[in-house]
N, CA, C and O atoms as CSV, one atom per row, in Angstrom:
chain,resi,resn,atom,element,x,y,z
A,1,MET,N,N,7.049,-6.796,161.331
A,1,MET,CA,C,6.995,-5.799,161.881
A,1,MET,C,C,6.585,-6.077,163.489
A,1,MET,O,O,6.430,-7.116,164.132
A,2,ALA,N,N,6.460,-4.302,163.912
A,2,ALA,CA,C,6.158,-4.538,165.671
A,2,ALA,C,C,4.949,-4.732,165.712
A,2,ALA,O,O,4.268,-4.690,164.687
A,3,ARG,N,N,4.399,-5.006,167.009
A,3,ARG,CA,C,2.774,-5.195,167.236
A,3,ARG,C,C,2.428,-3.800,167.463
A,3,ARG,O,O,3.226,-2.909,167.753
A,4,LEU,N,N,1.524,-3.718,167.350
A,4,LEU,CA,C,1.092,-1.973,167.908
A,4,LEU,C,C,0.117,-2.103,168.672
A,4,LEU,O,O,-0.986,-2.456,168.254
A,5,TYR,N,N,0.391,-1.809,170.063
A,5,TYR,CA,C,-0.515,-1.394,171.332
A,5,TYR,C,C,-1.429,-0.516,171.258
A,5,TYR,O,O,-1.140,0.656,171.016
A,6,THR,N,N,-2.792,-0.953,171.468
A,6,THR,CA,C,-3.848,0.510,171.034
A,6,THR,C,C,-4.321,0.253,173.056
A,6,THR,O,O,-5.457,0.453,173.487
A,7,SER,N,N,-3.452,-0.078,173.694
A,7,SER,CA,C,-4.087,0.238,175.803
A,7,SER,C,C,-2.955,0.013,176.071
A,7,SER,O,O,-2.096,-0.521,175.370
A,8,PHE,N,N,-2.871,0.522,177.400
A,8,PHE,CA,C,-1.466,0.014,177.976
A,8,PHE,C,C,-1.766,-1.182,178.582
A,8,PHE,O,O,-0.783,-1.903,178.750
A,9,ALA,N,N,-2.824,-1.621,178.964
A,9,ALA,CA,C,-3.070,-3.143,179.830
A,9,ALA,C,C,-2.379,-4.322,178.315
A,9,ALA,O,O,-1.841,-5.377,178.650
A,10,GLY,N,N,-2.468,-4.040,177.074
A,10,GLY,CA,C,-1.798,-4.737,176.008
A,10,GLY,C,C,-0.297,-4.830,176.219
A,10,GLY,O,O,0.369,-5.865,176.260
A,11,PHE,N,N,0.306,-3.046,176.401
A,11,PHE,CA,C,1.591,-3.042,176.520
A,11,PHE,C,C,2.513,-3.561,177.632
A,11,PHE,O,O,3.696,-3.894,177.559
A,12,TRP,N,N,1.703,-3.547,178.645
A,12,TRP,CA,C,2.402,-4.158,180.020
A,12,TRP,C,C,3.620,-5.287,180.105
A,12,TRP,O,O,4.794,-5.319,180.474
A,13,PRO,N,N,2.449,-6.358,179.439
A,13,PRO,CA,C,3.111,-7.224,179.593
A,13,PRO,C,C,4.194,-7.523,178.303
A,13,PRO,O,O,5.034,-8.398,178.513
A,14,PHE,N,N,4.205,-7.061,177.418
A,14,PHE,CA,C,5.277,-6.413,176.511
A,14,PHE,C,C,6.427,-5.751,177.315
A,14,PHE,O,O,7.592,-6.070,177.553
A,15,TYR,N,N,5.721,-4.818,177.603
A,15,TYR,CA,C,7.343,-3.988,178.687
A,15,TYR,C,C,8.027,-5.126,179.757
A,15,TYR,O,O,9.236,-5.049,179.977
A,16,LEU,N,N,7.331,-6.027,180.317
A,16,LEU,CA,C,7.812,-6.494,181.540
A,16,LEU,C,C,8.939,-8.050,180.280
A,16,LEU,O,O,10.058,-8.475,180.564
A,17,ARG,N,N,8.225,-8.408,179.238
A,17,ARG,CA,C,9.166,-9.212,178.539
A,17,ARG,C,C,10.674,-8.525,178.362
A,17,ARG,O,O,11.798,-8.961,178.614
A,18,GLU,N,N,10.076,-6.920,177.671
A,18,GLU,CA,C,11.336,-6.292,177.275
A,18,GLU,C,C,12.679,-6.598,178.418
A,18,GLU,O,O,13.852,-6.915,178.219
A,19,HIS,N,N,11.876,-6.332,179.704
A,19,HIS,CA,C,12.833,-6.352,180.746
A,19,HIS,C,C,12.760,-7.875,180.989
A,19,HIS,O,O,11.786,-8.029,181.727
A,20,SER,N,N,13.150,-8.711,180.804
A,20,SER,CA,C,13.003,-10.281,181.433
A,20,SER,C,C,14.476,-11.054,182.073
A,20,SER,O,O,14.613,-12.131,182.651
A,21,LYS,N,N,15.789,-9.661,181.568
A,21,LYS,CA,C,16.712,-10.120,183.111
A,21,LYS,C,C,16.802,-9.501,183.876
A,21,LYS,O,O,16.799,-8.286,183.681
A,22,ALA,N,N,16.932,-10.057,185.178
A,22,ALA,CA,C,16.821,-9.281,186.209
A,22,ALA,C,C,18.143,-8.235,186.671
A,22,ALA,O,O,18.122,-7.663,187.760
A,23,SER,N,N,19.248,-8.076,185.724
A,23,SER,CA,C,20.291,-7.028,186.086
A,23,SER,C,C,19.853,-6.026,184.891
A,23,SER,O,O,20.432,-4.940,184.895
A,24,THR,N,N,18.580,-6.336,183.519
A,24,THR,CA,C,18.201,-5.224,183.090
A,24,THR,C,C,17.579,-4.431,184.298
A,24,THR,O,O,18.070,-3.500,184.937
A,25,ARG,N,N,16.260,-5.111,184.444
A,25,ARG,CA,C,15.601,-4.234,185.757
A,25,ARG,C,C,16.149,-3.936,186.516
A,25,ARG,O,O,15.533,-3.038,187.091
A,26,ALA,N,N,17.470,-4.221,187.183
A,26,ALA,CA,C,18.105,-3.613,188.399
A,26,ALA,C,C,18.633,-2.414,188.176
A,26,ALA,O,O,18.678,-1.471,188.967
A,27,LEU,N,N,19.328,-2.503,186.277
A,27,LEU,CA,C,19.393,-1.251,186.266
A,27,LEU,C,C,18.513,0.188,185.964
A,27,LEU,O,O,18.839,1.335,186.270
A,28,HIS,N,N,17.533,-0.188,185.401
A,28,HIS,CA,C,15.906,0.255,185.925
A,28,HIS,C,C,15.862,0.450,187.279
A,28,HIS,O,O,16.467,1.517,187.381
A,29,TYR,N,N,15.661,0.243,187.982
A,29,TYR,CA,C,15.771,0.319,189.368
A,29,TYR,C,C,16.684,1.846,189.841
A,29,TYR,O,O,16.372,2.962,190.257
A,30,VAL,N,N,17.910,1.142,189.505
A,30,VAL,CA,C,18.683,2.171,190.011
A,30,VAL,C,C,18.286,3.611,189.279
A,30,VAL,O,O,17.866,4.542,189.966
A,31,GLY,N,N,18.438,3.727,187.916
A,31,GLY,CA,C,17.592,5.089,187.237
A,31,GLY,C,C,16.869,5.513,187.636
A,31,GLY,O,O,16.977,6.615,188.174
A,32,THR,N,N,15.734,4.826,187.566
A,32,THR,CA,C,14.546,5.403,188.297
A,32,THR,C,C,14.537,6.089,189.980
A,32,THR,O,O,14.049,7.215,190.073
A,33,SER,N,N,14.995,5.515,191.106
A,33,SER,CA,C,15.422,5.678,192.047
A,33,SER,C,C,16.225,6.974,191.764
A,33,SER,O,O,15.609,7.985,192.101
A,34,LEU,N,N,17.665,7.229,191.132
A,34,LEU,CA,C,18.114,8.203,190.870
A,34,LEU,C,C,17.028,9.653,190.569
A,34,LEU,O,O,17.168,10.784,191.035
A,35,VAL,N,N,15.835,9.092,189.541
A,35,VAL,CA,C,14.911,9.914,189.423
A,35,VAL,C,C,14.204,10.902,190.034
A,35,VAL,O,O,14.021,12.111,189.889
A,36,VAL,N,N,13.822,9.921,190.848
A,36,VAL,CA,C,12.980,9.889,192.077
A,36,VAL,C,C,14.241,11.115,193.537
A,36,VAL,O,O,14.166,12.144,194.208
A,37,GLY,N,N,14.875,10.361,193.329
A,37,GLY,CA,C,15.498,10.846,194.544
A,37,GLY,C,C,16.071,12.629,194.213
A,37,GLY,O,O,16.251,13.518,195.045
A,38,ILE,N,N,16.251,12.684,192.678
A,38,ILE,CA,C,16.624,14.129,192.039
A,38,ILE,C,C,15.560,14.777,192.580
A,38,ILE,O,O,15.481,15.315,193.684
A,39,ALA,N,N,14.458,14.652,191.415
A,39,ALA,CA,C,13.489,15.214,192.075
A,39,ALA,C,C,12.977,15.530,193.376
A,39,ALA,O,O,12.663,16.705,193.562
A,40,ILE,N,N,12.855,14.832,194.170
A,40,ILE,CA,C,12.411,15.104,195.495
A,40,ILE,C,C,13.670,16.445,196.014
A,40,ILE,O,O,13.420,17.541,196.515
A,41,GLY,N,N,15.077,15.817,195.650
A,41,GLY,CA,C,15.815,17.016,196.088
A,41,GLY,C,C,15.718,18.058,195.239
A,41,GLY,O,O,16.051,19.076,195.846
A,42,ALA,N,N,15.397,18.304,194.040
A,42,ALA,CA,C,15.164,19.818,193.721
A,42,ALA,C,C,13.869,20.538,194.577
A,42,ALA,O,O,13.971,21.619,195.157
A,43,VAL,N,N,12.731,19.773,194.533
A,43,VAL,CA,C,11.894,20.626,195.086
A,43,VAL,C,C,11.920,20.680,196.395
A,43,VAL,O,O,11.169,21.511,196.905
A,44,LEU,N,N,12.759,19.842,197.292
A,44,LEU,CA,C,13.264,20.309,198.589
A,44,LEU,C,C,14.135,21.207,198.738
A,44,LEU,O,O,13.801,21.977,199.639
A,45,THR,N,N,15.223,21.496,198.208
A,45,THR,CA,C,15.904,22.624,198.351
A,45,THR,C,C,15.728,23.918,196.717
A,45,THR,O,O,16.562,24.747,196.351
A,46,GLY,N,N,14.578,23.659,196.193
A,46,GLY,CA,C,14.903,25.029,195.620
A,46,GLY,C,C,15.388,24.869,194.074
A,46,GLY,O,O,14.871,25.434,193.110
A,47,ARG,N,N,16.444,24.016,194.051
A,47,ARG,CA,C,17.660,23.830,193.086
A,47,ARG,C,C,16.568,22.975,191.692
A,47,ARG,O,O,16.372,21.795,191.402
A,48,TRP,N,N,16.098,24.222,191.156
A,48,TRP,CA,C,15.652,23.704,190.007
A,48,TRP,C,C,16.413,23.162,188.467
A,48,TRP,O,O,15.884,22.409,187.649
A,49,ALA,N,N,17.411,23.616,188.395
A,49,ALA,CA,C,18.359,22.830,187.613
A,49,ALA,C,C,18.957,21.496,187.866
A,49,ALA,O,O,19.744,21.028,187.043
A,50,TRP,N,N,18.650,20.863,188.921
A,50,TRP,CA,C,18.888,19.697,189.013
A,50,TRP,C,C,18.022,19.390,188.301
A,50,TRP,O,O,18.201,18.185,188.477
A,51,LEU,N,N,17.061,19.425,187.503
A,51,LEU,CA,C,15.546,18.966,187.438
A,51,LEU,C,C,16.365,18.510,185.551
A,51,LEU,O,O,16.107,17.453,184.976
A,52,VAL,N,N,17.175,19.456,185.045
A,52,VAL,CA,C,17.949,18.886,183.560
A,52,VAL,C,C,18.594,17.433,184.382
A,52,VAL,O,O,18.282,16.470,183.681
A,53,ALA,N,N,19.058,17.161,185.114
A,53,ALA,CA,C,19.847,15.467,185.365
A,53,ALA,C,C,18.464,14.153,185.184
A,53,ALA,O,O,18.604,12.958,184.923
A,54,LEU,N,N,17.059,15.009,185.459
A,54,LEU,CA,C,16.029,13.861,185.253
A,54,LEU,C,C,16.125,12.761,184.000
A,54,LEU,O,O,16.118,11.538,184.139
A,55,PRO,N,N,16.216,13.478,182.772
A,55,PRO,CA,C,16.139,12.372,182.222
A,55,PRO,C,C,17.806,11.756,181.463
A,55,PRO,O,O,17.856,10.993,180.499
A,56,LEU,N,N,18.747,12.195,182.028
A,56,LEU,CA,C,20.061,11.688,181.601
A,56,LEU,C,C,19.954,10.523,182.999
A,56,LEU,O,O,20.144,9.320,182.821
A,57,SER,N,N,19.713,10.949,183.989
A,57,SER,CA,C,19.986,9.474,184.603
A,57,SER,C,C,19.018,8.382,184.757
A,57,SER,O,O,19.197,7.467,185.561
A,58,GLY,N,N,18.070,8.466,184.049
A,58,GLY,CA,C,16.754,7.618,184.296
A,58,GLY,C,C,17.449,7.017,182.498
A,58,GLY,O,O,17.773,5.830,182.451
A,59,TYR,N,N,17.625,7.883,181.158
A,59,TYR,CA,C,17.553,6.878,180.265
A,59,TYR,C,C,19.367,6.041,180.424
A,59,TYR,O,O,19.877,5.061,179.881
A,60,PHE,N,N,19.738,6.802,181.190
A,60,PHE,CA,C,21.351,6.313,180.978
A,60,PHE,C,C,21.586,4.750,181.385
A,60,PHE,O,O,22.232,3.896,180.779
A,61,PHE,N,N,20.813,4.645,182.670
A,61,PHE,CA,C,20.560,3.294,183.194
A,61,PHE,C,C,20.019,2.427,182.381
A,61,PHE,O,O,20.540,1.324,182.213
A,62,ALA,N,N,18.613,2.888,181.600
A,62,ALA,CA,C,17.700,2.071,181.055
A,62,ALA,C,C,18.713,1.833,179.956
A,62,ALA,O,O,18.862,0.648,179.656
A,63,TRP,N,N,19.320,2.574,179.404
A,63,TRP,CA,C,19.555,2.445,177.824
A,63,TRP,C,C,20.998,1.514,177.777
A,63,TRP,O,O,21.457,0.787,176.895
A,64,VAL,N,N,21.443,1.845,179.010
A,64,VAL,CA,C,22.574,0.712,179.226
A,64,VAL,C,C,22.792,-0.522,179.275
A,64,VAL,O,O,23.742,-1.237,178.956
A,65,ALA,N,N,20.968,-0.826,180.080
A,65,ALA,CA,C,20.814,-2.418,180.161
A,65,ALA,C,C,19.719,-2.646,179.097
A,65,ALA,O,O,19.157,-3.738,179.179
A,66,HIS,N,N,19.263,-1.720,177.998
A,66,HIS,CA,C,18.994,-2.415,176.932
A,66,HIS,C,C,19.800,-2.768,175.916
A,66,HIS,O,O,19.498,-3.805,175.326
A,67,PHE,N,N,21.045,-1.986,175.450
A,67,PHE,CA,C,22.017,-2.302,174.429
A,67,PHE,C,C,22.843,-2.774,175.186
A,67,PHE,O,O,23.456,-3.288,174.250
A,68,GLY,N,N,23.677,-3.200,176.424
A,68,GLY,CA,C,24.237,-3.421,176.934
A,68,GLY,C,C,23.890,-5.019,177.255
A,68,GLY,O,O,24.760,-5.872,177.077
A,69,VAL,N,N,22.877,-5.285,177.625
A,69,VAL,CA,C,22.358,-6.537,179.008
A,69,VAL,C,C,21.227,-6.967,178.358
A,69,VAL,O,O,21.089,-8.102,178.816
A,70,GLU,N,N,20.426,-6.802,177.666
A,70,GLU,CA,C,18.956,-6.986,177.038
A,70,GLU,C,C,19.406,-7.533,175.785
A,70,GLU,O,O,19.062,-8.703,175.614
A,71,LYS,N,N,20.195,-6.921,174.707
A,71,LYS,CA,C,20.305,-6.492,174.078
A,71,LYS,C,C,19.223,-6.476,172.498
A,71,LYS,O,O,19.332,-7.175,171.491
A,72,ASN,N,N,18.092,-5.252,172.872
A,72,ASN,CA,C,17.109,-5.173,172.348
A,72,ASN,C,C,16.740,-3.600,172.767
A,72,ASN,O,O,17.173,-2.968,173.731
A,73,ARG,N,N,16.052,-3.285,172.009
A,73,ARG,CA,C,15.861,-2.083,171.441
A,73,ARG,C,C,14.393,-1.102,172.615
A,73,ARG,O,O,13.168,-1.220,172.612
A,74,PRO,N,N,15.232,-0.316,173.358
A,74,PRO,CA,C,13.958,0.090,174.444
A,74,PRO,C,C,12.624,0.602,173.826
A,74,PRO,O,O,12.385,1.102,172.726
A,75,ALA,N,N,11.896,0.335,174.811
A,75,ALA,CA,C,10.154,0.699,174.096
A,75,ALA,C,C,10.222,1.955,174.040
A,75,ALA,O,O,9.610,2.565,173.163
A,76,THR,N,N,10.886,2.508,174.852
A,76,THR,CA,C,10.195,4.135,175.056
A,76,THR,C,C,10.622,4.667,173.587
A,76,THR,O,O,10.292,5.845,173.446
A,77,PHE,N,N,11.144,4.220,172.673
A,77,PHE,CA,C,11.651,4.821,171.356
A,77,PHE,C,C,10.079,4.645,170.289
A,77,PHE,O,O,9.865,5.329,169.288
A,78,THR,N,N,9.342,3.793,170.721
A,78,THR,CA,C,8.010,3.374,170.230
A,78,THR,C,C,6.884,4.125,170.813
A,78,THR,O,O,6.097,4.784,170.135
A,79,TYR,N,N,6.822,3.972,172.422
A,79,TYR,CA,C,5.672,4.334,173.193
A,79,TYR,C,C,6.833,4.705,174.419
A,79,TYR,O,O,7.562,4.019,175.137
A,80,PRO,N,N,6.573,6.266,174.237
A,80,PRO,CA,C,7.658,7.178,174.811
A,80,PRO,C,C,6.415,7.429,176.569
A,80,PRO,O,O,7.006,7.323,177.644
A,81,LEU,N,N,5.076,7.687,176.599
A,81,LEU,CA,C,4.593,7.431,177.684
A,81,LEU,C,C,3.994,6.712,178.459
A,81,LEU,O,O,3.614,6.884,179.617
A,82,TRP,N,N,3.917,5.817,177.706
A,82,TRP,CA,C,3.572,4.171,178.419
A,82,TRP,C,C,4.945,3.510,178.637
A,82,TRP,O,O,4.913,2.451,179.263
A,83,SER,N,N,5.859,3.851,178.323
A,83,SER,CA,C,7.327,3.257,178.437
A,83,SER,C,C,7.612,4.053,180.088
A,83,SER,O,O,7.956,3.464,181.113
A,84,LEU,N,N,7.396,5.246,179.957
A,84,LEU,CA,C,7.606,5.903,181.581
A,84,LEU,C,C,6.822,5.686,182.653
A,84,LEU,O,O,7.185,5.750,183.827
A,85,ALA,N,N,5.158,5.289,182.030
A,85,ALA,CA,C,4.598,4.704,182.975
A,85,ALA,C,C,5.078,3.808,183.584
A,85,ALA,O,O,5.297,3.944,184.788
A,86,ALA,N,N,5.444,2.363,182.763
A,86,ALA,CA,C,5.415,1.287,183.152
A,86,ALA,C,C,6.729,0.928,183.986
A,86,ALA,O,O,6.759,-0.006,184.787
A,87,ASP,N,N,7.985,1.902,183.671
A,87,ASP,CA,C,8.887,1.913,184.231
A,87,ASP,C,C,8.348,2.602,185.860
A,87,ASP,O,O,8.574,1.994,186.907
A,88,PHE,N,N,7.899,3.430,185.832
A,88,PHE,CA,C,7.564,3.950,187.495
A,88,PHE,C,C,6.545,2.254,188.257
A,88,PHE,O,O,6.599,1.725,189.367
A,89,LYS,N,N,5.868,1.969,187.198
A,89,LYS,CA,C,4.472,0.866,187.942
A,89,LYS,C,C,5.771,-0.080,188.041
A,89,LYS,O,O,6.066,-0.308,189.213
A,90,MET,N,N,6.820,-0.831,186.868
A,90,MET,CA,C,7.550,-1.928,187.759
A,90,MET,C,C,8.643,-1.526,189.043
A,90,MET,O,O,9.033,-2.398,189.820
A,91,TRP,N,N,9.079,-0.087,189.151
A,91,TRP,CA,C,9.890,0.090,190.095
A,91,TRP,C,C,8.876,0.198,191.043
A,91,TRP,O,O,9.205,-0.602,191.919
A,92,ALA,N,N,7.745,0.772,191.398
A,92,ALA,CA,C,6.680,0.697,192.212
A,92,ALA,C,C,6.348,-1.118,192.616
A,92,ALA,O,O,6.498,-1.225,193.833
A,93,LEU,N,N,6.091,-2.042,192.198
A,93,LEU,CA,C,5.987,-3.251,192.474
A,93,LEU,C,C,6.833,-3.716,192.935
A,93,LEU,O,O,6.550,-4.351,193.951
A,94,TRP,N,N,8.414,-3.702,192.492
A,94,TRP,CA,C,9.082,-4.220,193.161
A,94,TRP,C,C,9.658,-3.623,194.558
A,94,TRP,O,O,10.053,-4.263,195.533
A,95,LEU,N,N,9.616,-2.683,194.438
A,95,LEU,CA,C,9.915,-1.665,196.113
A,95,LEU,C,C,8.665,-2.492,196.780
A,95,LEU,O,O,9.144,-2.770,197.880
A,96,THR,N,N,7.480,-2.990,196.762
A,96,THR,CA,C,6.598,-3.159,197.397
A,96,THR,C,C,6.338,-4.992,197.372
A,96,THR,O,O,5.535,-5.658,198.025
A,97,GLY,N,N,7.357,-5.427,196.358
A,97,GLY,CA,C,7.638,-6.902,196.911
A,97,GLY,C,C,6.186,-7.773,195.810
A,97,GLY,O,O,5.713,-8.909,195.840
A,98,ARG,N,N,5.888,-6.522,194.933
A,98,ARG,CA,C,4.193,-7.294,194.180
A,98,ARG,C,C,4.813,-7.564,192.474
A,98,ARG,O,O,3.995,-7.566,191.555
A,99,LEU,N,N,6.244,-7.773,192.205
A,99,LEU,CA,C,6.663,-7.416,191.014
A,99,LEU,C,C,6.760,-9.135,190.252
A,99,LEU,O,O,6.503,-9.419,189.082
A,100,GLY,N,N,7.131,-9.906,191.159
A,100,GLY,CA,C,6.837,-11.334,190.615
A,100,GLY,C,C,5.789,-11.922,190.007
A,100,GLY,O,O,6.112,-12.661,189.077
A,101,PRO,N,N,4.594,-11.828,190.243
A,101,PRO,CA,C,3.339,-12.101,189.823
A,101,PRO,C,C,3.017,-11.543,188.663
A,101,PRO,O,O,2.217,-12.155,187.956
A,102,GLU,N,N,3.439,-10.547,188.301
A,102,GLU,CA,C,3.167,-9.702,187.235
A,102,GLU,C,C,3.707,-10.074,186.359
A,102,GLU,O,O,3.120,-10.236,185.289
A,103,LEU,N,N,5.623,-10.457,186.588
A,103,LEU,CA,C,6.475,-11.080,185.623
A,103,LEU,C,C,5.690,-12.663,184.940
A,103,LEU,O,O,5.326,-12.844,183.778
A,104,ASP,N,N,5.618,-13.516,185.959
A,104,ASP,CA,C,4.411,-14.632,185.732
A,104,ASP,C,C,3.868,-14.421,184.893
A,104,ASP,O,O,4.087,-14.933,183.795
A,105,LYS,N,N,2.777,-13.408,185.194
A,105,LYS,CA,C,1.750,-13.367,184.240
A,105,LYS,C,C,2.036,-13.004,182.538
A,105,LYS,O,O,1.251,-13.323,181.646
A,106,ALA,N,N,3.175,-12.362,182.352
A,106,ALA,CA,C,3.712,-11.979,181.400
A,106,ALA,C,C,4.414,-12.826,180.644
A,106,ALA,O,O,4.684,-12.597,179.465
A,107,GLY,N,N,4.784,-13.949,181.327
A,107,GLY,CA,C,5.687,-14.712,180.746
A,107,GLY,C,C,7.314,-15.214,181.022
A,107,GLY,O,O,7.863,-16.259,180.671
A,108,VAL,N,N,7.815,-14.130,181.734
A,108,VAL,CA,C,9.235,-14.170,181.981
A,108,VAL,C,C,9.447,-14.844,182.976
A,108,VAL,O,O,9.245,-14.743,184.187
A,109,VAL,N,N,10.080,-15.869,181.987
A,109,VAL,CA,C,11.530,-16.896,182.835
A,109,VAL,C,C,12.238,-16.146,183.657
A,109,VAL,O,O,13.004,-15.327,183.152
A,110,ARG,N,N,12.130,-16.269,185.328
A,110,ARG,CA,C,12.973,-15.764,186.183
A,110,ARG,C,C,13.749,-16.564,186.659
A,110,ARG,O,O,13.337,-17.529,187.303
A,111,GLU,N,N,15.041,-16.338,186.447
A,111,GLU,CA,C,16.142,-17.016,187.387
A,111,GLU,C,C,16.807,-16.591,188.421
A,111,GLU,O,O,17.895,-16.792,188.961
A,112,ASN,N,N,15.758,-15.873,188.576
A,112,ASN,CA,C,16.016,-15.362,190.209
A,112,ASN,C,C,14.854,-15.164,190.804
A,112,ASN,O,O,14.399,-14.027,190.680
A,113,ARG,N,N,14.209,-15.958,191.439
A,113,ARG,CA,C,12.665,-15.646,192.283
A,113,ARG,C,C,12.452,-14.282,193.325
A,113,ARG,O,O,11.328,-14.050,193.771
A,114,SER,N,N,13.401,-13.573,193.606
A,114,SER,CA,C,13.365,-12.639,194.612
A,114,SER,C,C,12.323,-11.697,194.021
A,114,SER,O,O,11.467,-11.269,194.796
A,115,ASP,N,N,12.280,-11.223,192.408
A,115,ASP,CA,C,11.551,-10.325,192.129
A,115,ASP,C,C,9.914,-10.802,192.476
A,115,ASP,O,O,8.985,-10.022,192.263
């Protein structure tokens, strides 16, 4: 039976362990970067129809990563809001070079120490 998380702080290490492979995280970074870029583009141009592409671009890369690379079930099926928040947190920490210590604390064994 899956563990029931009652706080984001408890969920966060689980989320990182579900993204243990660097290629899984990389695919998430592509999807999240596209989401941010599309959102900014829609706001700057007023082309609000672009917002339809947000979930498509974000979930496409994430689900390819989970089903094709990590071989696990996306946490978003059980924890949709926390998964979204965790994805942006992981992306921001990666962008700022601060993800590595978080992965270490979560017990993620990294083949590549550049995270």
